[in-house]
DRENDO-1510 file (C-alpha; in Angstrom, 1 decimal, always signed):
<recs>
REC; n; res; u; v; w
REC; 1; MET; -7.8; -21.0; -1.3 .
REC; 2; ASN; -11.0; -19.6; -2.7 .
REC; 3; ASN; -12.1; -16.4; -4.5 .
REC; 4; ASN; -13.1; -14.4; -1.2 .
REC; 5; ASP; -9.4; -14.5; -0.3 .
REC; 6; PHE; -9.1; -12.1; -2.8 .
REC; 7; LYS; -12.5; -10.0; -2.2 .
REC; 8; LEU; -12.4; -6.2; -2.3 .
REC; 9; TYR; -13.4; -3.9; +0.3 .
REC; 10; GLU; -14.1; -0.3; -0.1 .
REC; 11; PRO; -12.5; +2.0; -1.0 .
REC; 12; VAL; -11.4; +0.4; -4.2 .
REC; 13; HIS; -9.4; +2.6; -6.4 .
REC; 14; ARG; -9.9; +2.2; -10.2 .
REC; 15; HIS; -7.0; +2.4; -12.6 .
REC; 16; GLY; -6.9; +1.9; -16.6 .
REC; 17; CYS; -3.9; +0.7; -18.0 .
REC; 18; ARG; -3.3; -0.2; -21.7 .
REC; 19; VAL; -1.5; -3.6; -22.5 .
REC; 20; LEU; +1.5; -2.5; -25.0 .
REC; 21; TYR; +2.8; -4.7; -27.3 .
REC; 22; GLY; +5.9; -5.7; -25.1 .
REC; 23; ASP; +3.2; -6.8; -22.2 .
REC; 24; THR; +2.3; -10.2; -24.6 .
REC; 25; ASP; +4.3; -13.2; -25.2 .
REC; 26; ALA; +4.8; -15.1; -28.5 .
REC; 27; GLY; +1.1; -16.5; -28.5 .
REC; 28; GLY; -0.2; -12.7; -28.3 .
REC; 29; VAL; -1.8; -12.5; -25.0 .
REC; 30; VAL; -0.3; -10.8; -21.7 .
REC; 31; TYR; +2.7; -13.0; -20.1 .
REC; 32; TYR; +2.0; -13.8; -17.1 .
REC; 33; ALA; +4.4; -12.2; -14.7 .
REC; 34; ASN; +3.1; -8.8; -16.3 .
REC; 35; TYR; -0.2; -9.2; -14.2 .
REC; 36; LEU; +2.1; -8.3; -11.1 .
REC; 37; ARG; +3.1; -5.1; -13.0 .
REC; 38; PHE; -0.3; -4.3; -13.6 .
REC; 39; CYS; -1.2; -5.1; -9.6 .
REC; 40; GLU; +1.9; -2.4; -9.1 .
REC; 41; ALA; +0.5; +0.2; -11.3 .
REC; 42; GLY; -2.9; +0.1; -9.2 .
REC; 43; ARG; -1.0; -0.1; -5.7 .
REC; 44; THR; +0.9; +3.1; -6.4 .
REC; 45; GLU; -2.0; +5.0; -8.0 .
REC; 46; PHE; -4.0; +3.7; -4.7 .
REC; 47; MET; -1.5; +5.0; -2.4 .
REC; 48; ARG; -1.0; +8.1; -4.1 .
REC; 49; GLU; -4.5; +9.6; -4.2 .
REC; 50; LEU; -5.5; +7.9; -1.0 .
REC; 51; VAL; -2.4; +7.6; +1.3 .
REC; 52; CYS; +0.5; +9.1; +0.4 .
REC; 53; SER; +3.4; +8.7; -3.1 .
REC; 54; TYR; +5.8; +6.0; -3.0 .
REC; 55; ARG; +8.2; +8.3; -3.8 .
REC; 56; SER; +7.4; +10.4; -0.6 .
REC; 57; LEU; +8.1; +7.2; +1.5 .
REC; 58; GLU; +11.5; +6.7; -0.4 .
REC; 59; GLU; +12.3; +10.2; +0.3 .
REC; 60; ASP; +11.6; +8.9; +3.7 .
REC; 61; GLY; +14.0; +6.3; +3.4 .
REC; 62; LEU; +11.6; +3.3; +3.8 .
REC; 63; LEU; +10.6; +0.9; +1.3 .
REC; 64; LEU; +7.5; -1.4; +0.6 .
REC; 65; PRO; +8.6; -4.8; -1.1 .
REC; 66; VAL; +6.5; -7.8; -1.8 .
REC; 67; VAL; +7.0; -10.5; +0.2 .
REC; 68; ASP; +4.2; -12.4; -0.9 .
REC; 69; CYS; +1.8; -12.4; -3.8 .
REC; 70; ARG; -0.4; -14.8; -5.5 .
REC; 71; VAL; -2.5; -14.2; -9.2 .
REC; 72; ARG; -5.2; -16.5; -9.9 .
REC; 73; TYR; -5.7; -16.3; -13.7 .
REC; 74; LYS; -9.5; -16.3; -15.4 .
REC; 75; ALA; -8.9; -15.2; -19.1 .
REC; 76; SER; -6.4; -13.9; -21.0 .
REC; 77; ALA; -5.8; -10.5; -21.8 .
REC; 78; ARG; -4.2; -9.2; -25.2 .
REC; 79; TYR; -2.3; -6.6; -27.1 .
REC; 80; ASP; -4.0; -3.1; -27.1 .
REC; 81; ASP; -6.8; -4.3; -24.3 .
REC; 82; LEU; -7.5; -1.7; -21.9 .
REC; 83; LEU; -7.7; -3.1; -18.3 .
REC; 84; ILE; -9.4; -1.5; -15.5 .
REC; 85; ILE; -7.0; -2.5; -12.2 .
REC; 86; GLU; -9.1; -2.4; -8.9 .
REC; 87; THR; -7.1; -2.3; -6.0 .
REC; 88; SER; -8.1; -2.5; -2.3 .
REC; 89; LEU; -6.3; -2.4; +1.1 .
REC; 90; VAL; -7.5; -5.3; +3.0 .
REC; 91; ALA; -4.8; -5.0; +6.2 .
REC; 92; ALA; -2.5; -2.7; +7.7 .
REC; 93; LYS; -0.2; -3.2; +10.6 .
REC; 94; ALA; +2.8; -1.8; +11.7 .
REC; 95; VAL; +5.5; -3.2; +9.8 .
REC; 96; SER; +3.2; -5.0; +6.7 .
REC; 97; CYS; +0.3; -4.3; +4.7 .
REC; 98; ARG; -1.8; -6.3; +2.0 .
REC; 99; PHE; -3.7; -5.3; -1.0 .
REC; 100; ASN; -6.1; -7.1; -3.5 .
REC; 101; TYR; -6.4; -6.5; -6.7 .
REC; 102; ARG; -9.1; -7.6; -9.7 .
REC; 103; ILE; -8.2; -7.0; -13.3 .
REC; 104; SER; -10.6; -7.0; -15.9 .
REC; 105; ASN; -11.3; -5.8; -19.7 .
REC; 106; GLU; -13.2; -2.8; -20.5 .
REC; 107; ASP; -16.2; -4.9; -21.4 .
REC; 108; GLY; -16.2; -6.3; -17.4 .
REC; 109; ARG; -14.4; -9.9; -18.3 .
REC; 110; LEU; -12.4; -11.0; -15.4 .
REC; 111; LEU; -9.2; -11.5; -16.1 .
REC; 112; ALA; -7.1; -12.1; -12.8 .
REC; 113; LEU; -7.6; -12.1; -9.1 .
REC; 114; ALA; -4.4; -11.2; -7.0 .
REC; 115; TYR; -2.9; -10.3; -3.5 .
REC; 116; THR; +0.3; -8.9; -2.4 .
REC; 117; ILE; +2.0; -8.4; +1.0 .
REC; 118; HIS; +4.6; -5.9; +1.5 .
REC; 119; ALA; +6.7; -5.7; +4.3 .
REC; 120; SER; +7.9; -2.1; +5.9 .
REC; 121; VAL; +12.1; -1.8; +5.6 .
REC; 122; ASP; +14.7; +0.8; +5.4 .
REC; 123; ARG; +17.2; +1.4; +2.7 .
REC; 124; ARG; +19.1; -1.6; +4.4 .
REC; 125; GLY; +16.8; -4.0; +4.4 .
REC; 126; LYS; +16.0; -3.9; +7.7 .
REC; 127; LEU; +12.5; -4.4; +9.2 .
REC; 128; THR; +11.2; -0.7; +10.3 .
REC; 129; GLY; +7.4; +0.8; +11.2 .
REC; 130; LEU; +5.5; +2.5; +9.0 .
REC; 131; PRO; +5.8; +6.0; +10.0 .
REC; 132; SER; +2.5; +6.9; +12.1 .
REC; 133; ALA; +0.8; +9.2; +9.7 .
REC; 134; THR; +1.3; +6.4; +6.8 .
REC; 135; LEU; +0.2; +3.7; +9.6 .
REC; 136; SER; -2.9; +5.9; +10.3 .
REC; 137; GLY; -3.5; +6.6; +7.1 .
REC; 138; LEU; -3.5; +3.1; +5.8 .
REC; 139; LYS; -5.4; +1.6; +9.0 .
REC; 140; SER; -8.1; +4.1; +8.1 .
REC; 141; LEU; -9.1; +2.6; +4.6 .
REC; 142; VAL; -9.2; -0.7; +6.2 .
REC; 143; VAL; -12.4; -2.3; +6.6 .
REC; 144; PRO; -13.1; -4.0; +9.7 .
REC; 145; GLN; -14.3; -7.2; +8.6 .
REC; 146; SER; -11.6; -7.7; +5.9 .
REC; 147; PRO; -9.2; -10.5; +6.7 .
REC; 148; ALA; -5.9; -10.6; +8.1 .
REC; 149; PHE; -3.0; -12.3; +6.5 .
</recs>
C-alpha cells in the first residue's frame, strides 16, 4: 500500500480538533487508536456539511459501521496540538462507501494518513441499501478518477 491509496479528492472537508490530555498515552503522545476517533470527527462533519447528518441516517434506521480501516502513522501529535483533519469521500456504492483522511498539525506537518470503509446496515445489522437521496448525494461528491475499494 502506498501513499496514493490515501489520496484526497475534492471536495476535501477540513475540521480542526484540539488534542485533549485524555487522548495521550503515558509518553505524552496521542495514543495510536485515537487517530481513528479523529477520523470519525472529520467524517461526521464532512457528512453533516455536505450530505446529511449521521443523526438523520439513524432516525431512518440506518447505520454506517466501519468494516475496514487503515492508519499509516507519520509523526506524533501531542497534548494541546491543534489537528487539522482533512476528509475526502473516494467511493460510494449502494451498500458501502470509503473515506480517506489526512491528519496534520496546525503547522502543516503530516501526522497520519488513513482510510475507513463503511457498510450500510439496518438496526439489526443486516446489509441494506443507502437511501436513494443519500446515495445520490454521496455519488455526486465522488471524483471519477478516485479509486474503487
